[in-house]
C-alpha positions in Angstrom: 117.4 114.1 78.8 118.9 112.5 82.1 116.4 109.4 83.1 119.3 108.1 85.6 117.3 109.5 88.4 114.7 106.4 87.7 117.3 104.1 89.1 119.1 106.3 91.7 116.2 107.4 93.2 115.3 103.3 94.4 115.1 101.8 97.0 112.1 103.5 98.7 112.5 103.4 102.3 110.6 100.5 104.2 109.4 100.9 108.0 107.3 99.1 110.3 104.4 100.5 112.2 104.7 100.5 115.9 101.5 99.0 116.8 101.2 99.9 120.3 101.5 103.6 119.4 97.9 103.6 117.5 94.5 102.3 118.7 93.6 101.8 114.9 95.1 97.9 115.1 93.3 95.6 117.5 95.3 94.0 120.1 94.6 90.9 118.1 97.9 91.9 116.1 99.9 92.0 119.3 98.4 88.9 120.4 99.3 87.2 117.3 102.7 88.8 117.3 102.0 90.0 113.7 104.4 93.0 112.4 103.6 95.5 109.8 105.8 97.0 107.1 105.2 99.7 105.2 106.9 100.3 101.7 107.2 103.8 101.2 107.1 104.3 97.7 105.3 107.5 98.2 108.6 109.1 98.9 109.9 108.0 95.3 111.1 110.7 93.7 110.3 113.6 95.9 113.7 115.5 96.2 113.2 115.9 92.4 109.7 116.7 92.4 109.3 119.1 95.0 105.9 118.8 97.0 103.8 118.0 93.9 103.9 114.4 95.1 102.6 113.4 91.5 105.6 111.5 89.9 106.2 108.7 92.8 104.5 105.7 94.1 103.4 102.9 91.8 102.9 105.5 88.7 106.8 105.6 89.3 107.6 102.0 88.7 105.2 101.6 86.1 106.1 104.8 84.2 110.0 104.2 84.3 110.3 101.6 81.9 108.1 103.3 79.4 110.1 106.5 79.8 113.3 104.5 79.0 111.7 103.3 76.4 110.1 106.4 75.0 113.6 108.0 75.1 115.6 105.1 73.3 113.0 104.8 70.6 113.5 108.7 70.1 110.0 110.0 71.1 110.0 113.3 72.5 105.9 113.4 73.2 104.0 111.4 75.5 100.2 111.1 75.0 98.0 109.2 77.5 94.5 109.2 78.9 92.3 109.3 82.2 89.8 111.4 84.0 89.7 114.8 85.6 91.1 113.6 88.9 93.4 110.9 87.3 96.8 110.4 89.6 98.3 108.7 86.7 97.2 112.1 84.3 99.3 114.0 87.1 102.4 111.7 86.9 102.7 111.8 83.0 102.7 115.6 83.1 105.6 115.4 85.9 107.6 113.2 84.5 107.2 114.9 80.9 108.5 118.0 83.0 111.1 116.2 84.9 112.7 114.8 81.8 111.6 116.9 78.9 109.1 115.2 77.2 105.9 117.4 75.6 103.2 115.9 77.0 99.5 115.5 75.8 96.5 114.1 78.6 93.2 112.8 76.5 90.7 113.8 79.5 87.3 111.8 79.8 84.4 114.4 79.9 83.9 118.0 79.4 85.8 120.6 80.2 85.0 122.4 83.6 86.7 125.5 84.6 88.2 126.6 87.0 90.1 123.3 86.1 90.5 121.0 89.6 93.8 120.8 91.6 94.9 117.7 89.7 94.6 119.5 86.1 95.5 122.7 86.9 99.3 121.0 88.2 99.3 118.9 85.2 98.7 122.0 82.8 101.1 124.0 85.0 103.8 120.9 84.1 103.4 121.8 80.9 100.7 119.1 79.4 98.0 119.6 77.2 94.8 118.3 78.1 92.3 117.4 75.3 88.9 117.0 76.6 86.3 114.2 75.3 83.1 113.2 75.9 82.3 110.1 77.8 81.0 108.5 74.7 84.0 109.5 72.6 86.6 108.3 75.2 84.7 104.9 75.5 85.9 104.5 71.9 89.5 105.3 72.6 90.9 101.7 71.8 89.6 101.8 68.3 91.9 101.8 65.4 89.6 105.0 64.2 90.1 107.1 67.5 93.8 106.1 67.2 93.9 106.9 63.8 92.3 110.2 64.5 94.9 111.3 67.5 98.1 110.5 64.9 96.5 112.8 62.5 96.0 115.6 65.2 99.2 115.3 67.4 101.5 113.7 64.9 103.9 111.0 66.3 104.1 110.7 69.7 104.4 107.4 72.7 101.2 106.0 73.5 100.8 105.0 77.3 97.6 103.4 78.3 94.6 104.7 80.9 96.4 104.1 84.2 99.7 103.1 82.8 99.5 99.6 82.8 100.9 97.7 80.4 104.0 95.1 79.6 106.7 97.6 80.5 104.2 98.7 83.8 104.7 95.1 85.0 108.3 95.2 84.6 108.7 98.2 86.9 106.5 97.0 89.4 108.2 93.3 89.8 111.3 94.9 90.8 109.3 95.7 94.2 109.6 91.8 96.0 113.2 91.5 95.6 113.9 94.9 96.7 111.6 94.5 99.8 113.3 91.1 101.0 116.4 92.7 100.7 115.5 95.6 102.5 114.1 93.1 105.3 117.0 90.6 105.4 113.8 87.9 105.3 111.0 86.9 103.3 107.7 88.3 104.6 104.4 86.3 104.7 102.7 88.6 102.5 102.9 91.6 100.2 99.6 93.7 99.9 98.6 96.2 97.8 95.6 98.6 96.5 94.5 97.5 93.3 92.8 100.1 90.0 93.8 98.4 87.1 95.7 95.7 88.8 98.6 96.1 86.9 100.7 97.0 89.9 99.8 93.4 91.5 100.3 91.7 88.7 103.9 92.9 88.5 104.3 92.2 92.0 103.2 88.8 91.4 105.7 88.3 88.4 108.3 89.4 90.9 107.7 86.9 93.5 107.7 84.0 91.5 106.0 82.4 94.4 108.1 83.0 97.3 105.2 84.2 99.3 101.6 85.9 99.0 100.5 88.6 97.1 97.1 90.2 98.1 95.3 92.9 96.2 92.7 95.2 97.8 90.3 96.4 94.9 88.8 99.8 95.3 86.3 99.4 92.7 83.1 97.8 93.2 82.7 94.9 91.1 84.1 91.1 91.0 86.0 91.7 87.9 90.0 92.3 89.0 91.1 89.1 89.6 90.4 88.3 85.6 92.4 91.4 84.9 95.3 90.4 86.8 95.1 86.9 85.3 94.6 88.8 81.9 98.0 90.2 82.6 99.7 87.5 83.7 98.8 85.5 81.1 100.2 87.8 78.5 103.4 88.0 80.0 103.3 84.1 80.2 103.0 83.9 83.6 101.5 81.1 85.7 98.0 82.9 86.9 97.7 80.0 89.3 100.0 81.3 92.2 100.0 82.6 95.5 97.7 85.4 95.3 94.3 86.7 95.9 92.2 89.7 95.5 90.0 91.2 98.1 86.7 92.8 96.4 84.9 94.2 100.0 87.0 96.9 101.1 86.3 99.4 98.5 83.7 101.6 100.8 81.1 102.3 98.3 83.1 102.1 94.6 85.8 104.0 93.3 86.4 107.6 95.0 83.8 106.6 97.1 83.8 106.8 101.2 82.6 106.6 104.6 83.0 108.5 107.9 85.3 105.6 109.0 87.5 105.6 106.2 88.1 109.4 106.9 88.6 109.1 110.5 90.9 106.2 110.1 93.1 108.4 107.4 93.1 111.8 109.7 93.8 109.0 113.1 96.7 107.0 111.1 98.2 110.5 110.2 98.4 111.5 113.9 99.7 108.2 115.0 102.0 107.6 112.6 103.1 111.0 110.9 102.1 109.1 107.3 99.7 110.5 104.8 97.4 108.0 103.5 94.6 109.4 100.5 91.2 108.4 100.1 90.9 106.8 96.8 93.7 103.6 97.4 96.3 103.8 99.8 93.7 104.6 102.8 91.2 101.5 101.9 94.5 99.3 101.8 95.3 100.1 105.5 92.0 100.3 106.6 91.2 96.8 105.6 94.6 96.0 106.9 93.9 96.8 110.2 90.7 94.9 110.3 92.4 91.6 109.4 95.0 90.2 112.2 93.0 86.9 112.0 93.4 86.3 108.5 97.1 86.1 108.9 99.0 83.1 110.7 100.6 84.1 113.9 104.3 85.3 113.9 103.4 86.9 110.4 105.2 89.7 108.6 103.3 91.8 106.3 104.4 94.5 103.9 101.9 97.1 102.5 102.9 99.1 99.8 102.4 102.8 100.2 101.7 103.4 96.2 101.7 107.1 96.7 98.4 109.1 95.1 98.9 112.0 97.7 98.2 114.5 95.0 94.6 113.7 94.7 94.1 115.0 98.3 93.6 118.4 97.1 91.1 117.7 94.8 89.2 115.3 96.8 88.9 118.2 99.7 88.2 120.4 97.6 84.8 118.6 96.3 84.3 117.4 99.9 84.9 120.0 102.4 88.1 119.5 103.4 87.7 116.0 105.4 91.5 114.6 104.9 93.6 116.5 107.2 97.2 116.9 106.1 
């Protein structure tokens, strides 16, 4: 299997937003001479994945070294975990199809027919779907559960839910140097939305204190800082670096939304011709649009467009076509 595409598709483009062209960003940005750049990781790999938009963004970064390790260690099967609308499940399925791995997805919850767009896409990529009850799914990290998977599926390369592990952080850690090289200068802050905290932890590693990193948690609760600190500690990284997590930008919790968020995403598409999703990147950019006063005058801010666009079809199916594409 040819994994060269994992290196040759980099770097993804970086785009400065014309804030004068949109009412979404207050005049405070212009008054304070603040510039916002969007790192278009949503465009990673689309030339080989067609229009699926599944294997791109932070999933590309997080899976890159896992796929290389799986191939180098002689594994032909990838096994992973996720919910019914998981970007990660879709990404692993797409990567498996692209690079010739068999894929198995352990899906949280009972099967519902017909399959939603995410799972239908994963199945079309050849992924074997195995549905387990939520109570059983909570035991996925136990030795007994892992043994049962080995007995059922034989040898496989395991990838955790969401894709976050040490190799995932290694992939995300390449972002800061790539951004600085593209810009030709060091931004004041790199901002990213957070689900597991793995992408942010990798960015912090790669920054090595060079500038500020800000994570915007899409989940309700004040636990993300501890998750990121755990990953930094496991990689023997200083956890007291120049980073923070914003926890009040979730719009009600994971996969929850407000009408103002939906309006923002649809207007952003009209203003910039850039699609955002309602689970991750929409919440990130909505928050940034309110925060001119949080940054020093003359700041340059880089926001990471981490992908997740495959999930729009499932979101629209559930909620009545709210996101315009």
